[in-house]
N, CA, C and O atoms as a GROMACS GRO file, in nm:
protein
  620
    1MET      N    1   4.720  24.549  18.748
    1MET     CA    2   4.847  24.514  18.809
    1MET      C    3   4.843  24.368  18.852
    1MET      O    4   4.742  24.317  18.899
    2GLU      N    5   4.956  24.303  18.835
    2GLU     CA    6   4.968  24.160  18.868
    2GLU      C    7   5.067  24.142  18.983
    2GLU      O    8   5.176  24.197  18.981
    3ILE      N    9   5.027  24.063  19.082
    3ILE     CA   10   5.117  24.025  19.191
    3ILE      C   11   5.176  23.890  19.151
    3ILE      O   12   5.102  23.798  19.115
    4ARG      N   13   5.310  23.879  19.156
    4ARG     CA   14   5.374  23.755  19.113
    4ARG      C   15   5.505  23.734  19.187
    4ARG      O   16   5.558  23.826  19.251
    5ILE      N   17   5.556  23.612  19.177
    5ILE     CA   18   5.690  23.581  19.228
    5ILE      C   19   5.790  23.648  19.133
    5ILE      O   20   5.776  23.640  19.011
    6ALA      N   21   5.889  23.713  19.190
    6ALA     CA   22   5.990  23.782  19.109
    6ALA      C   23   6.077  23.682  19.035
    6ALA      O   24   6.092  23.567  19.075
    7THR      N   25   6.134  23.729  18.925
    7THR     CA   26   6.229  23.652  18.846
    7THR      C   27   6.362  23.727  18.843
    7THR      O   28   6.372  23.840  18.890
    8ARG      N   29   6.462  23.662  18.787
    8ARG     CA   30   6.593  23.727  18.773
    8ARG      C   31   6.583  23.859  18.696
    8ARG      O   32   6.663  23.949  18.718
    9ASP      N   33   6.488  23.870  18.606
    9ASP     CA   34   6.471  23.995  18.530
    9ASP      C   35   6.436  24.112  18.621
    9ASP      O   36   6.454  24.228  18.584
   10ASP      N   37   6.386  24.083  18.740
   10ASP     CA   38   6.346  24.188  18.834
   10ASP      C   39   6.461  24.234  18.924
   10ASP      O   40   6.442  24.328  19.003
   11ILE      N   41   6.577  24.173  18.915
   11ILE     CA   42   6.688  24.207  19.003
   11ILE      C   43   6.722  24.356  19.001
   11ILE      O   44   6.737  24.414  19.108
   12PRO      N   45   6.734  24.421  18.885
   12PRO     CA   46   6.765  24.565  18.888
   12PRO      C   47   6.663  24.647  18.967
   12PRO      O   48   6.701  24.739  19.040
   13SER      N   49   6.536  24.616  18.954
   13SER     CA   50   6.432  24.688  19.030
   13SER      C   51   6.445  24.660  19.178
   13SER      O   52   6.431  24.751  19.260
   14LEU      N   53   6.471  24.535  19.216
   14LEU     CA   54   6.484  24.500  19.357
   14LEU      C   55   6.605  24.566  19.420
   14LEU      O   56   6.600  24.610  19.535
   15VAL      N   57   6.714  24.575  19.346
   15VAL     CA   58   6.833  24.646  19.396
   15VAL      C   59   6.799  24.793  19.416
   15VAL      O   60   6.832  24.852  19.518
   16GLU      N   61   6.734  24.852  19.315
   16GLU     CA   62   6.693  24.993  19.325
   16GLU      C   63   6.602  25.015  19.446
   16GLU      O   64   6.618  25.113  19.518
   17PHE      N   65   6.506  24.925  19.468
   17PHE     CA   66   6.413  24.937  19.580
   17PHE      C   67   6.487  24.931  19.713
   17PHE      O   68   6.460  25.011  19.803
   18ASN      N   69   6.580  24.837  19.727
   18ASN     CA   70   6.655  24.826  19.852
   18ASN      C   71   6.736  24.952  19.879
   18ASN      O   72   6.740  24.999  19.993
   19GLN      N   73   6.798  25.006  19.777
   19GLN     CA   74   6.875  25.129  19.794
   19GLN      C   75   6.784  25.244  19.835
   19GLN      O   76   6.817  25.319  19.927
   20ALA      N   77   6.673  25.258  19.768
   20ALA     CA   78   6.580  25.368  19.797
   20ALA      C   79   6.521  25.354  19.938
   20ALA      O   80   6.511  25.453  20.011
   21MET      N   81   6.482  25.232  19.975
   21MET     CA   82   6.422  25.209  20.106
   21MET      C   83   6.521  25.238  20.217
   21MET      O   84   6.486  25.302  20.316
   22ALA      N   85   6.645  25.192  20.204
   22ALA     CA   86   6.746  25.215  20.308
   22ALA      C   87   6.775  25.363  20.324
   22ALA      O   88   6.792  25.412  20.436
   23LEU      N   89   6.781  25.434  20.212
   23LEU     CA   90   6.808  25.578  20.219
   23LEU      C   91   6.688  25.652  20.280
   23LEU      O   92   6.705  25.741  20.363
   24GLU      N   93   6.570  25.615  20.237
   24GLU     CA   94   6.447  25.683  20.282
   24GLU      C   95   6.418  25.658  20.430
   24GLU      O   96   6.381  25.751  20.502
   25THR      N   97   6.435  25.534  20.476
   25THR     CA   98   6.393  25.501  20.612
   25THR      C   99   6.505  25.510  20.716
   25THR      O  100   6.479  25.538  20.833
   26GLU      N  101   6.628  25.487  20.673
   26GLU     CA  102   6.738  25.483  20.770
   26GLU      C  103   6.855  25.576  20.734
   26GLU      O  104   6.955  25.581  20.805
   27GLN      N  105   6.841  25.649  20.625
   27GLN     CA  106   6.947  25.737  20.577
   27GLN      C  107   7.078  25.660  20.561
   27GLN      O  108   7.186  25.710  20.593
   28LYS      N  109   7.067  25.537  20.509
   28LYS     CA  110   7.183  25.452  20.485
   28LYS      C  111   7.202  25.433  20.335
   28LYS      O  112   7.105  25.420  20.261
   29THR      N  113   7.327  25.432  20.293
   29THR     CA  114   7.361  25.406  20.154
   29THR      C  115   7.410  25.263  20.143
   29THR      O  116   7.509  25.226  20.205
   30LEU      N  117   7.342  25.183  20.063
   30LEU     CA  118   7.381  25.044  20.045
   30LEU      C  119   7.482  25.032  19.932
   30LEU      O  120   7.465  25.092  19.826
   31ASP      N  121   7.585  24.955  19.955
   31ASP     CA  122   7.690  24.933  19.857
   31ASP      C  123   7.637  24.839  19.748
   31ASP      O  124   7.608  24.722  19.775
   32GLU      N  125   7.626  24.890  19.628
   32GLU     CA  126   7.571  24.811  19.517
   32GLU      C  127   7.654  24.686  19.488
   32GLU      O  128   7.601  24.585  19.442
   33ALA      N  129   7.784  24.692  19.515
   33ALA     CA  130   7.872  24.577  19.492
   33ALA      C  131   7.841  24.462  19.588
   33ALA      O  132   7.869  24.347  19.556
   34ILE      N  133   7.782  24.492  19.702
   34ILE     CA  134   7.738  24.389  19.797
   34ILE      C  135   7.591  24.357  19.775
   34ILE      O  136   7.550  24.240  19.778
   35LEU      N  137   7.510  24.460  19.752
   35LEU     CA  138   7.366  24.445  19.739
   35LEU      C  139   7.325  24.362  19.617
   35LEU      O  140   7.241  24.272  19.629
   36THR      N  141   7.382  24.390  19.502
   36THR     CA  142   7.340  24.319  19.380
   36THR      C  143   7.362  24.168  19.391
   36THR      O  144   7.270  24.092  19.362
   37PRO      N  145   7.481  24.122  19.432
   37PRO     CA  146   7.493  23.977  19.448
   37PRO      C  147   7.408  23.924  19.564
   37PRO      O  148   7.366  23.808  19.562
   38GLY      N  149   7.382  24.009  19.666
   38GLY     CA  150   7.295  23.967  19.776
   38GLY      C  151   7.154  23.939  19.728
   38GLY      O  152   7.094  23.838  19.765
   39VAL      N  153   7.102  24.027  19.645
   39VAL     CA  154   6.968  24.006  19.587
   39VAL      C  155   6.972  23.886  19.492
   39VAL      O  156   6.884  23.800  19.496
   40SER      N  157   7.072  23.882  19.407
   40SER     CA  158   7.082  23.776  19.305
   40SER      C  159   7.091  23.637  19.366
   40SER      O  160   7.036  23.541  19.311
   41THR      N  161   7.158  23.625  19.478
   41THR     CA  162   7.178  23.495  19.543
   41THR      C  163   7.046  23.429  19.581
   41THR      O  164   7.034  23.306  19.579
   42VAL      N  165   6.946  23.509  19.615
   42VAL     CA  166   6.816  23.453  19.652
   42VAL      C  167   6.758  23.371  19.537
   42VAL      O  168   6.691  23.270  19.560
   43PHE      N  169   6.782  23.412  19.414
   43PHE     CA  170   6.725  23.343  19.299
   43PHE      C  171   6.793  23.209  19.271
   43PHE      O  172   6.740  23.126  19.197
   44GLY      N  173   6.911  23.187  19.329
   44GLY     CA  174   6.982  23.062  19.308
   44GLY      C  175   6.969  22.965  19.423
   44GLY      O  176   7.022  22.853  19.415
   45ASP      N  177   6.901  23.004  19.530
   45ASP     CA  178   6.891  22.920  19.649
   45ASP      C  179   6.756  22.943  19.716
   45ASP      O  180   6.739  23.040  19.790
   46ALA      N  181   6.662  22.854  19.690
   46ALA     CA  182   6.526  22.868  19.744
   46ALA      C  183   6.524  22.872  19.896
   46ALA      O  184   6.431  22.927  19.955
   47ALA      N  185   6.626  22.815  19.962
   47ALA     CA  186   6.631  22.817  20.108
   47ALA      C  187   6.650  22.958  20.162
   47ALA      O  188   6.621  22.985  20.278
   48LYS      N  189   6.698  23.048  20.078
   48LYS     CA  190   6.718  23.187  20.122
   48LYS      C  191   6.590  23.269  20.116
   48LYS      O  192   6.582  23.376  20.176
   49GLY      N  193   6.490  23.220  20.046
   49GLY     CA  194   6.363  23.292  20.040
   49GLY      C  195   6.320  23.318  19.897
   49GLY      O  196   6.364  23.251  19.804
   50PHE      N  197   6.232  23.417  19.883
   50PHE     CA  198   6.183  23.455  19.750
   50PHE      C  199   6.134  23.599  19.757
   50PHE      O  200   6.106  23.653  19.864
   51TYR      N  201   6.124  23.658  19.639
   51TYR     CA  202   6.073  23.794  19.626
   51TYR      C  203   5.935  23.791  19.562
   51TYR      O  204   5.905  23.704  19.480
   52VAL      N  205   5.853  23.886  19.601
   52VAL     CA  206   5.721  23.908  19.541
   52VAL      C  207   5.722  24.050  19.486
   52VAL      O  208   5.772  24.142  19.551
   53VAL      N  209   5.668  24.067  19.366
   53VAL     CA  210   5.662  24.200  19.306
   53VAL      C  211   5.522  24.230  19.254
   53VAL      O  212   5.441  24.140  19.230
   54VAL      N  213   5.496  24.359  19.237
   54VAL     CA  214   5.376  24.406  19.170
   54VAL      C  215   5.421  24.452  19.032
   54VAL      O  216   5.501  24.544  19.018
   55ASP      N  217   5.368  24.386  18.930
   55ASP     CA  218   5.402  24.417  18.792
   55ASP      C  219   5.292  24.507  18.734
   55ASP      O  220   5.176  24.467  18.724
   56ASP      N  221   5.330  24.628  18.697
   56ASP     CA  222   5.237  24.725  18.639
   56ASP      C  223   5.271  24.740  18.492
   56ASP      O  224   5.348  24.828  18.454
   57ALA      N  225   5.213  24.655  18.410
   57ALA     CA  226   5.232  24.658  18.264
   57ALA      C  227   5.380  24.653  18.226
   57ALA      O  228   5.427  24.730  18.143
   58GLY      N  229   5.453  24.561  18.290
   58GLY     CA  230   5.593  24.542  18.257
   58GLY      C  231   5.691  24.623  18.340
   58GLY      O  232   5.812  24.605  18.326
   59SER      N  233   5.641  24.710  18.425
   59SER     CA  234   5.725  24.788  18.514
   59SER      C  235   5.698  24.742  18.657
   59SER      O  236   5.583  24.720  18.694
   60VAL      N  237   5.802  24.727  18.737
   60VAL     CA  238   5.785  24.681  18.874
   60VAL      C  239   5.751  24.800  18.963
   60VAL      O  240   5.829  24.895  18.974
   61ALA      N  241   5.634  24.795  19.026
   61ALA     CA  242   5.584  24.906  19.107
   61ALA      C  243   5.616  24.888  19.256
   61ALA      O  244   5.624  24.987  19.329
   62ALA      N  245   5.634  24.764  19.301
   62ALA     CA  246   5.657  24.737  19.443
   62ALA      C  247   5.718  24.599  19.458
   62ALA      O  248   5.710  24.516  19.367
   63GLY      N  249   5.778  24.575  19.573
   63GLY     CA  250   5.836  24.444  19.597
   63GLY      C  251   5.860  24.420  19.745
   63GLY      O  252   5.860  24.512  19.826
   64LEU      N  253   5.880  24.294  19.777
   64LEU     CA  254   5.918  24.252  19.911
   64LEU      C  255   5.988  24.118  19.902
   64LEU      O  256   5.979  24.048  19.801
   65MET      N  257   6.059  24.084  20.009
   65MET     CA  258   6.127  23.955  20.016
   65MET      C  259   6.069  23.877  20.133
   65MET      O  260   6.032  23.934  20.236
   66VAL      N  261   6.061  23.745  20.117
   66VAL     CA  262   6.018  23.655  20.224
   66VAL      C  263   6.133  23.561  20.255
   66VAL      O  264   6.186  23.494  20.167
   67THR      N  265   6.171  23.556  20.384
   67THR     CA  266   6.268  23.458  20.431
   67THR      C  267   6.199  23.374  20.538
   67THR      O  268   6.091  23.408  20.586
   68THR      N  269   6.262  23.264  20.577
   68THR     CA  270   6.197  23.172  20.670
   68THR      C  271   6.279  23.155  20.799
   68THR      O  272   6.401  23.169  20.801
   69GLU      N  273   6.206  23.123  20.905
   69GLU     CA  274   6.266  23.093  21.034
   69GLU      C  275   6.189  22.976  21.094
   69GLU      O  276   6.067  22.983  21.109
   70TRP      N  277   6.260  22.869  21.129
   70TRP     CA  278   6.195  22.754  21.189
   70TRP      C  279   6.162  22.783  21.335
   70TRP      O  280   6.245  22.836  21.408
   71SER      N  281   6.041  22.749  21.377
   71SER     CA  282   6.000  22.762  21.516
   71SER      C  283   5.982  22.623  21.576
   71SER      O  284   5.887  22.552  21.543
   72ASP      N  285   6.074  22.586  21.665
   72ASP     CA  286   6.059  22.457  21.732
   72ASP      C  287   5.940  22.458  21.827
   72ASP      O  288   5.879  22.354  21.852
   73TRP      N  289   5.908  22.575  21.882
   73TRP     CA  290   5.793  22.585  21.972
   73TRP      C  291   5.662  22.553  21.900
   73TRP      O  292   5.570  22.499  21.960
   74ARG      N  293   5.655  22.587  21.772
   74ARG     CA  294   5.530  22.571  21.697
   74ARG      C  295   5.536  22.461  21.591
   74ARG      O  296   5.436  22.430  21.527
   75ASN      N  297   5.654  22.402  21.575
   75ASN     CA  298   5.674  22.299  21.473
   75ASN      C  299   5.627  22.348  21.336
   75ASN      O  300   5.554  22.280  21.264
   76GLY      N  301   5.671  22.469  21.304
   76GLY     CA  302   5.632  22.528  21.177
   76GLY      C  303   5.725  22.644  21.143
   76GLY      O  304   5.813  22.680  21.220
   77TRP      N  305   5.702  22.702  21.027
   77TRP     CA  306   5.786  22.811  20.975
   77TRP      C  307   5.720  22.946  20.996
   77TRP      O  308   5.600  22.963  20.970
   78PHE      N  309   5.798  23.042  21.043
   78PHE     CA  310   5.759  23.181  21.034
   78PHE      C  311   5.812  23.234  20.902
   78PHE      O  312   5.926  23.206  20.866
   79TRP      N  313   5.731  23.307  20.832
   79TRP     CA  314   5.776  23.376  20.712
   79TRP      C  315   5.800  23.521  20.749
   79TRP      O  316   5.709  23.592  20.792
   80TRP      N  317   5.923  23.565  20.733
   80TRP     CA  318   5.963  23.702  20.760
   80TRP      C  319   5.948  23.785  20.634
   80TRP      O  320   5.999  23.747  20.528
   81ILE      N  321   5.881  23.895  20.644
   81ILE     CA  322   5.865  23.987  20.532
   81ILE      C  323   5.969  24.096  20.547
   81ILE      O  324   5.978  24.162  20.651
   82GLN      N  325   6.049  24.114  20.444
   82GLN     CA  326   6.161  24.207  20.449
   82GLN      C  327   6.167  24.288  20.320
   82GLN      O  328   6.098  24.259  20.222
   83SER      N  329   6.249  24.389  20.324
   83SER     CA  330   6.281  24.469  20.204
   83SER      C  331   6.155  24.516  20.132
   83SER      O  332   6.146  24.510  20.009
   84VAL      N  333   6.058  24.564  20.208
   84VAL     CA  334   5.932  24.613  20.150
   84VAL      C  335   5.956  24.751  20.089
   84VAL      O  336   6.013  24.840  20.152
   85TYR      N  337   5.913  24.767  19.964
   85TYR     CA  338   5.924  24.898  19.900
   85TYR      C  339   5.815  24.914  19.796
   85TYR      O  340   5.787  24.823  19.717
   86VAL      N  341   5.753  25.030  19.798
   86VAL     CA  342   5.653  25.069  19.696
   86VAL      C  343   5.701  25.201  19.638
   86VAL      O  344   5.729  25.296  19.711
   87ARG      N  345   5.708  25.206  19.505
   87ARG     CA  346   5.749  25.332  19.441
   87ARG      C  347   5.657  25.445  19.488
   87ARG      O  348   5.537  25.424  19.503
   88PRO      N  349   5.713  25.565  19.512
   88PRO     CA  350   5.631  25.676  19.564
   88PRO      C  351   5.504  25.703  19.483
   88PRO      O  352   5.400  25.733  19.541
   89GLU      N  353   5.513  25.694  19.352
   89GLU     CA  354   5.395  25.723  19.270
   89GLU      C  355   5.288  25.615  19.277
   89GLU      O  356   5.177  25.634  19.226
   90HIS      N  357   5.320  25.501  19.341
   90HIS     CA  358   5.223  25.392  19.356
   90HIS      C  359   5.174  25.376  19.500
   90HIS      O  360   5.097  25.286  19.530
   91ARG      N  361   5.220  25.463  19.588
   91ARG     CA  362   5.179  25.453  19.729
   91ARG      C  363   5.034  25.498  19.746
   91ARG      O  364   4.983  25.580  19.670
   92GLY      N  365   4.970  25.441  19.846
   92GLY     CA  366   4.831  25.475  19.873
   92GLY      C  367   4.732  25.393  19.792
   92GLY      O  368   4.612  25.417  19.799
   93LEU      N  369   4.782  25.297  19.713
   93LEU     CA  370   4.696  25.215  19.628
   93LEU      C  371   4.670  25.076  19.687
   93LEU      O  372   4.603  24.992  19.626
   94GLY      N  373   4.724  25.052  19.807
   94GLY     CA  374   4.703  24.923  19.872
   94GLY      C  375   4.791  24.811  19.817
   94GLY      O  376   4.758  24.694  19.832
   95LEU      N  377   4.903  24.846  19.754
   95LEU     CA  378   4.987  24.742  19.693
   95LEU      C  379   5.052  24.652  19.796
   95LEU      O  380   5.061  24.531  19.774
   96TYR      N  381   5.097  24.708  19.910
   96TYR     CA  382   5.154  24.620  20.011
   96TYR      C  383   5.050  24.519  20.058
   96TYR      O  384   5.080  24.401  20.071
   97GLY      N  385   4.928  24.564  20.083
   97GLY     CA  386   4.822  24.474  20.126
   97GLY      C  387   4.797  24.362  20.026
   97GLY      O  388   4.772  24.248  20.065
   98LYS      N  389   4.803  24.394  19.899
   98LYS     CA  390   4.784  24.292  19.795
   98LYS      C  391   4.901  24.193  19.794
   98LYS      O  392   4.880  24.073  19.775
   99MET      N  393   5.023  24.243  19.814
   99MET     CA  394   5.138  24.152  19.821
   99MET      C  395   5.128  24.064  19.944
   99MET      O  396   5.158  23.945  19.938
  100TYR      N  397   5.086  24.122  20.057
  100TYR     CA  398   5.073  24.045  20.180
  100TYR      C  399   4.969  23.935  20.164
  100TYR      O  400   4.991  23.822  20.208
  101GLU      N  401   4.857  23.965  20.102
  101GLU     CA  402   4.755  23.862  20.076
  101GLU      C  403   4.810  23.752  19.987
  101GLU      O  404   4.782  23.634  20.009
  102PHE      N  405   4.889  23.788  19.886
  102PHE     CA  406   4.954  23.690  19.798
  102PHE      C  407   5.046  23.600  19.880
  102PHE      O  408   5.045  23.478  19.862
  103VAL      N  409   5.126  23.659  19.968
  103VAL     CA  410   5.217  23.582  20.054
  103VAL      C  411   5.137  23.488  20.143
  103VAL      O  412   5.175  23.372  20.160
  104LYS      N  413   5.027  23.535  20.201
  104LYS     CA  414   4.945  23.451  20.287
  104LYS      C  415   4.883  23.335  20.210
  104LYS      O  416   4.871  23.225  20.263
  105MET      N  417   4.845  23.358  20.087
  105MET     CA  418   4.792  23.249  20.004
  105MET      C  419   4.901  23.144  19.977
  105MET      O  420   4.875  23.024  19.984
  106ARG      N  421   5.022  23.190  19.946
  106ARG     CA  422   5.134  23.097  19.923
  106ARG      C  423   5.163  23.017  20.050
  106ARG      O  424   5.193  22.897  20.043
  107ALA      N  425   5.155  23.082  20.165
  107ALA     CA  426   5.180  23.014  20.292
  107ALA      C  427   5.073  22.907  20.317
  107ALA      O  428   5.105  22.797  20.364
  108ALA      N  429   4.949  22.938  20.287
  108ALA     CA  430   4.841  22.841  20.305
  108ALA      C  431   4.865  22.719  20.215
  108ALA      O  432   4.842  22.606  20.255
  109GLU      N  433   4.913  22.745  20.094
  109GLU     CA  434   4.944  22.635  20.002
  109GLU      C  435   5.058  22.549  20.057
  109GLU      O  436   5.057  22.427  20.041
  110ALA      N  437   5.157  22.612  20.120
  110ALA     CA  438   5.270  22.539  20.177
  110ALA      C  439   5.225  22.450  20.292
  110ALA      O  440   5.276  22.339  20.310
  111GLY      N  441   5.128  22.497  20.372
  111GLY     CA  442   5.070  22.417  20.477
  111GLY      C  443   5.150  22.404  20.605
  111GLY      O  444   5.102  22.343  20.701
  112ASN      N  445   5.270  22.460  20.610
  112ASN     CA  446   5.352  22.443  20.730
  112ASN      C  447   5.400  22.577  20.786
  112ASN      O  448   5.500  22.583  20.858
  113VAL      N  449   5.329  22.684  20.754
  113VAL     CA  450   5.365  22.818  20.800
  113VAL      C  451   5.280  22.851  20.922
  113VAL      O  452   5.157  22.843  20.917
  114CYS      N  453   5.347  22.887  21.031
  114CYS     CA  454   5.274  22.914  21.156
  114CYS      C  455   5.250  23.063  21.179
  114CYS      O  456   5.176  23.099  21.270
  115GLY      N  457   5.311  23.150  21.099
  115GLY     CA  458   5.288  23.292  21.118
  115GLY      C  459   5.378  23.377  21.030
  115GLY      O  460   5.464  23.328  20.957
  116PHE      N  461   5.355  23.507  21.040
  116PHE     CA  462   5.429  23.606  20.961
  116PHE      C  463   5.489  23.708  21.056
  116PHE      O  464   5.428  23.748  21.154
  117ARG      N  465   5.611  23.748  21.024
  117ARG     CA  466   5.679  23.847  21.106
  117ARG      C  467   5.746  23.948  21.015
  117ARG      O  468   5.777  23.921  20.899
  118LEU      N  469   5.769  24.066  21.071
  118LEU     CA  470   5.849  24.166  21.004
  118LEU      C  471   5.902  24.261  21.108
  118LEU      O  472   5.853  24.264  21.221
  119TYR      N  473   6.000  24.338  21.071
  119TYR     CA  474   6.046  24.445  21.159
  119TYR      C  475   6.030  24.576  21.086
  119TYR      O  476   6.034  24.581  20.963
  120VAL      N  477   6.011  24.682  21.164
  120VAL     CA  478   5.986  24.814  21.107
  120VAL      C  479   6.056  24.916  21.195
  120VAL      O  480   6.066  24.899  21.317
  121GLU      N  481   6.106  25.022  21.134
  121GLU     CA  482   6.169  25.129  21.210
  121GLU      C  483   6.070  25.185  21.311
  121GLU      O  484   5.952  25.203  21.280
  122LYS      N  485   6.117  25.214  21.432
  122LYS     CA  486   6.029  25.266  21.538
  122LYS      C  487   5.959  25.395  21.496
  122LYS      O  488   5.845  25.419  21.536
  123GLU      N  489   6.028  25.476  21.418
  123GLU     CA  490   5.972  25.606  21.377
  123GLU      C  491   5.878  25.596  21.256
  123GLU      O  492   5.809  25.693  21.224
  124ASN      N  493   5.874  25.481  21.190
  124ASN     CA  494   5.792  25.466  21.070
  124ASN      C  495   5.648  25.432  21.109
  124ASN      O  496   5.601  25.320  21.088
  125GLU      N  497   5.580  25.530  21.165
  125GLU     CA  498   5.445  25.508  21.216
  125GLU      C  499   5.345  25.481  21.104
  125GLU      O  500   5.248  25.408  21.126
  126LYS      N  501   5.366  25.538  20.988
  126LYS     CA  502   5.275  25.514  20.876
  126LYS      C  503   5.275  25.365  20.838
  126LYS      O  504   5.170  25.305  20.821
  127ALA      N  505   5.394  25.307  20.826
  127ALA     CA  506   5.403  25.164  20.794
  127ALA      C  507   5.342  25.080  20.905
  127ALA      O  508   5.274  24.982  20.878
  128GLN      N  509   5.367  25.119  21.030
  128GLN     CA  510   5.310  25.045  21.143
  128GLN      C  511   5.158  25.042  21.136
  128GLN      O  512   5.096  24.938  21.162
  129ARG      N  513   5.097  25.154  21.100
  129ARG     CA  514   4.950  25.160  21.088
  129ARG      C  515   4.902  25.066  20.976
  129ARG      O  516   4.798  25.001  20.990
  130VAL      N  517   4.976  25.060  20.866
  130VAL     CA  518   4.939  24.970  20.756
  130VAL      C  519   4.944  24.826  20.804
  130VAL      O  520   4.850  24.750  20.780
  131TYR      N  521   5.053  24.787  20.870
  131TYR     CA  522   5.067  24.649  20.917
  131TYR      C  523   4.956  24.613  21.016
  131TYR      O  524   4.901  24.504  21.011
  132GLU      N  525   4.925  24.705  21.106
  132GLU     CA  526   4.819  24.679  21.204
  132GLU      C  527   4.683  24.668  21.136
  132GLU      O  528   4.602  24.583  21.174
  133LYS      N  529   4.658  24.752  21.038
  133LYS     CA  530   4.532  24.747  20.964
  133LYS      C  531   4.512  24.612  20.894
  133LYS      O  532   4.400  24.565  20.877
  134LEU      N  533   4.624  24.550  20.856
  134LEU     CA  534   4.618  24.422  20.786
  134LEU      C  535   4.619  24.302  20.881
  134LEU      O  536   4.626  24.187  20.836
  135GLY      N  537   4.613  24.328  21.012
  135GLY     CA  538   4.599  24.220  21.108
  135GLY      C  539   4.724  24.184  21.186
  135GLY      O  540   4.720  24.095  21.271
  136MET      N  541   4.835  24.249  21.160
  136MET     CA  542   4.957  24.220  21.234
  136MET      C  543   4.956  24.300  21.365
  136MET      O  544   4.897  24.409  21.371
  137GLY      N  545   5.020  24.247  21.467
  137GLY     CA  546   5.028  24.316  21.594
  137GLY      C  547   5.171  24.321  21.645
  137GLY      O  548   5.254  24.238  21.610
  138ARG      N  549   5.197  24.421  21.727
  138ARG     CA  550   5.329  24.437  21.789
  138ARG      C  551   5.355  24.319  21.882
  138ARG      O  552   5.264  24.275  21.952
  139THR      N  553   5.478  24.268  21.884
  139THR     CA  554   5.511  24.156  21.972
  139THR      C  555   5.575  24.207  22.100
  139THR      O  556   5.599  24.327  22.116
  140GLN      N  557   5.603  24.115  22.192
  140GLN     CA  558   5.667  24.152  22.317
  140GLN      C  559   5.820  24.150  22.304
  140GLN      O  560   5.889  24.179  22.401
  141TYR      N  561   5.872  24.117  22.186
  141TYR     CA  562   6.016  24.103  22.168
  141TYR      C  563   6.081  24.233  22.123
  141TYR      O  564   6.022  24.310  22.047
  142LEU      N  565   6.202  24.256  22.169
  142LEU     CA  566   6.289  24.360  22.117
  142LEU      C  567   6.389  24.291  22.025
  142LEU      O  568   6.415  24.171  22.039
  143MET      N  569   6.444  24.364  21.932
  143MET     CA  570   6.539  24.306  21.839
  143MET      C  571   6.679  24.358  21.871
  143MET      O  572   6.698  24.477  21.894
  144TYR      N  573   6.777  24.268  21.872
  144TYR     CA  574   6.916  24.304  21.893
  144TYR      C  575   6.996  24.252  21.774
  144TYR      O  576   6.958  24.154  21.711
  145GLU      N  577   7.108  24.319  21.744
  145GLU     CA  578   7.194  24.271  21.638
  145GLU      C  579   7.337  24.316  21.662
  145GLU      O  580   7.363  24.409  21.738
  146GLU      N  581   7.428  24.249  21.596
  146GLU     CA  582   7.568  24.290  21.592
  146GLU      C  583   7.614  24.265  21.450
  146GLU      O  584   7.611  24.152  21.402
  147GLU      N  585   7.657  24.370  21.383
  147GLU     CA  586   7.709  24.357  21.247
  147GLU      C  587   7.858  24.335  21.251
  147GLU      O  588   7.928  24.387  21.337
  148THR      N  589   7.907  24.256  21.155
  148THR     CA  590   8.051  24.243  21.140
  148THR      C  591   8.100  24.358  21.054
  148THR      O  592   8.023  24.412  20.973
  149LYS      N  593   8.221  24.396  21.069
  149LYS     CA  594   8.277  24.511  20.995
  149LYS      C  595   8.275  24.486  20.844
  149LYS      O  596   8.255  24.580  20.767
  150SER      N  597   8.295  24.363  20.801
  150SER     CA  598   8.304  24.336  20.658
  150SER      C  599   8.172  24.348  20.584
  150SER      O  600   8.172  24.360  20.461
  151ARG      N  601   8.061  24.345  20.654
  151ARG     CA  602   7.929  24.349  20.590
  151ARG      C  603   7.843  24.464  20.640
  151ARG      O  604   7.721  24.460  20.625
  152SER      N  605   7.903  24.564  20.699
  152SER     CA  606   7.823  24.674  20.751
  152SER      C  607   7.777  24.765  20.638
  152SER      O  608   7.830  24.762  20.527
  153VAL      N  609   7.677  24.846  20.668
  153VAL     CA  610   7.615  24.938  20.572
  153VAL      C  611   7.664  25.078  20.600
  153VAL      O  612   7.678  25.118  20.716
  154SER      N  613   7.691  25.153  20.495
  154SER     CA  614   7.738  25.292  20.512
  154SER      C  615   7.628  25.379  20.571
  154SER      O  616   7.509  25.359  20.544
  155GLN      N  617   7.669  25.475  20.652
  155GLN     CA  618   7.572  25.568  20.711
  155GLN      C  619   7.580  25.701  20.641
  155GLN      O  620   7.507  25.794  20.676
   0.00000   0.00000   0.00000
C-alpha cells in the first residue's frame, strides 16, 4: 500500500468516505450536491488544504484532509486533520497511523508547522485511543460552532 497526496481522480472515493463517515459517526446524511464541489474545491486552491490517501493497488482504502490554521501565539501553522475515514475491511491495519506519519513528514519538510490538531466525536472512544497511542493528547479547549441554514447537514 502506498500513502500519497490525493489527486482529482480520488474525488469519488473522498466523497464516498465523507458520506460514510458522517453517517457512521454522527448519523448525518451529507448532500452530495454540496459535498462533491466541496471536496473538489480543495484541489483547485492549495490554501484550502490537501487530501492524503492510502492507495491499495489502485483502490483507495483510506483518506484524510489537512487544513491549516495560523497561530499568532506560536508564529506557525497548525495542521488540522479532518475527514478521516478507513474502509471497514482495511481497519485494524494501522492505516491512519501511516497517514499521520506521512502528514508529519510533510509538515517537517514545510518547516513552519507548530502542531497538529483534530476533533473527534466524544463517544468515539476507539478513535480517541488511536490518536492518543500516536502521541496526540486531549486539549483544554471545548469546541463551539454555529451553522448557517444554507450550509447545514441533514440529520
